[in-house]
C-alpha positions as CSV (number, residue, x, y, z in Angstrom):
1,X,89.5,-58.7,89.9
2,X,89.6,-60.6,93.1
3,X,90.4,-64.1,93.2
4,X,89.6,-66.4,96.1
5,X,92.6,-68.3,97.6
6,X,91.0,-70.3,100.3
7,X,92.3,-73.8,99.1
8,X,96.1,-72.4,99.0
9,X,95.6,-71.2,102.4
10,X,94.1,-74.2,104.0
11,X,96.9,-76.5,102.8
12,X,100.6,-76.1,104.1
13,X,103.4,-75.7,101.5
14,X,100.5,-75.9,98.6
15,X,101.9,-73.9,95.5
16,X,99.8,-72.7,93.0
17,X,100.1,-70.7,89.3
18,X,97.3,-69.0,88.3
19,X,96.6,-66.8,85.1
20,X,95.0,-63.5,86.1
21,X,94.1,-60.0,84.7
22,X,93.5,-57.0,85.9
23,X,90.3,-54.9,85.2
24,X,91.8,-51.8,86.0
25,X,90.8,-49.5,82.9
26,X,92.1,-46.3,84.8
27,X,95.1,-45.6,87.2
28,X,94.3,-43.2,89.9
29,X,96.8,-41.7,92.1
30,X,97.3,-38.6,93.9
31,X,98.7,-36.8,90.7
32,X,95.8,-37.7,88.4
33,X,94.0,-40.2,86.2
34,X,95.7,-41.8,83.8
35,X,94.2,-44.4,81.3
36,X,95.5,-47.7,81.1
37,X,95.8,-48.6,77.6
38,X,97.5,-51.7,77.2
39,X,97.1,-54.6,80.0
40,X,97.8,-58.6,79.3
41,X,97.0,-61.8,81.5
42,X,99.8,-62.9,83.2
43,X,100.6,-65.9,85.2
44,X,100.8,-65.2,89.3
45,X,102.7,-67.7,91.5
46,X,101.6,-68.0,94.8
47,X,103.0,-70.5,97.6
48,X,102.0,-70.8,101.1
49,X,105.3,-71.6,103.0
50,X,104.5,-73.4,106.1
51,X,101.3,-71.5,107.0
52,X,103.2,-68.7,108.2
53,X,103.6,-66.5,105.3
54,X,102.1,-66.2,101.6
55,X,104.5,-65.5,98.8
56,X,102.8,-63.7,96.0
57,X,105.2,-63.3,92.4
58,X,104.5,-62.6,88.8
59,X,105.3,-60.3,85.9
60,X,103.0,-58.1,83.5
61,X,103.6,-55.2,81.3
62,X,100.9,-52.1,81.5
63,X,100.6,-49.0,79.3
64,X,99.4,-45.9,80.6
65,X,98.7,-42.5,78.9
66,X,100.6,-40.0,81.1
67,X,100.7,-36.3,80.1
68,X,104.3,-34.8,79.1
69,X,105.6,-32.8,82.0
70,X,107.1,-30.0,79.6
71,X,104.0,-29.7,76.7
72,X,101.2,-31.6,78.4
73,X,100.8,-34.3,75.4
74,X,99.5,-37.6,76.2
75,X,102.1,-40.1,75.9
76,X,102.2,-43.9,75.9
77,X,104.4,-45.3,78.8
78,X,105.0,-49.0,79.2
79,X,105.7,-50.2,82.8
80,X,107.1,-53.5,83.6
81,X,105.6,-54.5,86.6
82,X,107.6,-57.1,88.8
83,X,105.2,-58.3,91.9
84,X,107.1,-60.0,94.5
85,X,105.1,-59.8,97.9
86,X,105.4,-62.2,101.0
87,X,102.1,-61.4,103.0
88,X,102.3,-63.2,106.7
89,X,99.5,-65.3,107.6
90,X,99.8,-65.4,111.5
91,X,100.2,-62.0,112.5
92,X,100.4,-60.8,116.4
93,X,97.5,-58.5,117.4
94,X,100.1,-55.6,117.5
95,X,100.9,-55.9,114.0
96,X,97.6,-56.5,112.4
97,X,96.9,-52.6,112.3
98,X,100.1,-51.8,111.6
99,X,100.7,-52.5,108.0
100,X,97.8,-50.9,106.0
101,X,99.5,-51.7,102.8
102,X,99.0,-55.5,103.4
103,X,95.4,-54.7,103.9
104,X,95.0,-52.9,100.7
105,X,95.3,-56.4,98.5
106,X,94.4,-59.2,101.1
107,X,91.1,-59.6,102.7
108,X,90.8,-62.8,104.4
109,X,91.0,-65.3,101.8
110,X,90.5,-62.9,98.9
111,X,93.4,-61.6,96.7
112,X,92.7,-58.3,95.2
113,X,94.6,-58.5,91.8
114,X,93.9,-54.9,90.9
115,X,95.0,-53.3,93.9
116,X,98.1,-55.5,94.0
117,X,98.8,-54.1,90.2
118,X,97.9,-51.0,91.7
119,X,100.3,-50.6,94.1
120,X,103.0,-52.1,91.7
121,X,102.6,-49.1,89.0
122,X,102.6,-46.5,91.9
123,X,105.7,-48.1,92.8
124,X,107.4,-48.3,88.9
125,X,106.1,-45.4,87.7
126,X,108.5,-42.9,85.8
127,X,109.1,-39.8,88.2
128,X,109.5,-37.7,84.7
129,X,107.8,-38.3,81.5
130,X,108.9,-36.6,78.2
131,X,107.2,-37.0,74.9
132,X,110.8,-36.6,73.3
133,X,114.2,-35.6,74.9
134,X,114.0,-32.2,72.9
135,X,110.6,-31.4,73.7
136,X,110.2,-27.6,74.0
137,X,107.1,-27.2,76.3
138,X,104.5,-25.0,76.2
139,X,104.9,-20.7,76.3
140,X,104.5,-19.5,79.5
141,X,102.7,-16.5,78.1
142,X,100.4,-17.5,75.6
143,X,100.2,-21.6,76.2
144,X,101.1,-22.6,72.5
145,X,102.6,-25.6,72.3
146,X,106.5,-24.7,71.3
147,X,107.2,-28.1,69.6
148,X,104.3,-27.6,67.2
149,X,104.5,-23.8,66.1
150,X,106.3,-20.8,67.4
151,X,104.6,-17.8,69.2
152,X,105.4,-14.2,68.7
153,X,105.5,-13.7,72.7
154,X,109.0,-12.1,73.8
155,X,111.5,-14.7,75.0
156,X,113.1,-13.1,77.9
157,X,111.7,-12.8,81.1
158,X,113.8,-11.2,83.3
159,X,114.5,-12.8,86.9
160,X,112.5,-10.6,89.5
161,X,115.2,-10.6,91.9
162,X,117.4,-8.7,89.3
163,X,114.9,-6.0,88.5
164,X,116.7,-3.5,90.4
165,X,119.7,-4.0,88.4
166,X,117.6,-4.0,85.1
167,X,116.1,-0.2,86.7
168,X,119.5,1.3,86.8
169,X,120.5,0.1,83.3
170,X,117.6,1.7,81.8
171,X,118.3,5.0,83.4
172,X,121.5,5.2,82.0
173,X,120.8,3.8,78.5
174,X,121.3,5.9,75.9
175,X,118.7,7.1,73.4
């Protein structure tokens, strides 16, 4: 969703509250695409501070479907987003190309809510996602989800750095 803030930028010290909602259906990052299953409209506070900077704040909650890091089962992850940004309105020529982050959510007098929310998700997304603390993961050999069933694969996987020691033990093993 994009919202035009021309009127806000033209009047010094003007403050506005706008109800906005993101149109994002999927959050995309370098680690993959994650569906957004829950989002709600939220109030965005916009404030022109003496025609020098634009203060943007608001709070919302989104729910993403992210795979568990151990078993790859999809997990619904609630993320609370707190938007608190200051966008400089009068930039020096040397600063115009220097801050690419600002260019992502502001283009002239248009505020891109989707990119703003996307940046906040990127910052607040959990590093590790587990379906449960006791998640057993998947078997390295057969790929079965160990939370749902047990596999018949051998559980011991010797450390390859210990191969020489294992050979010594096997040579002197009594038959």
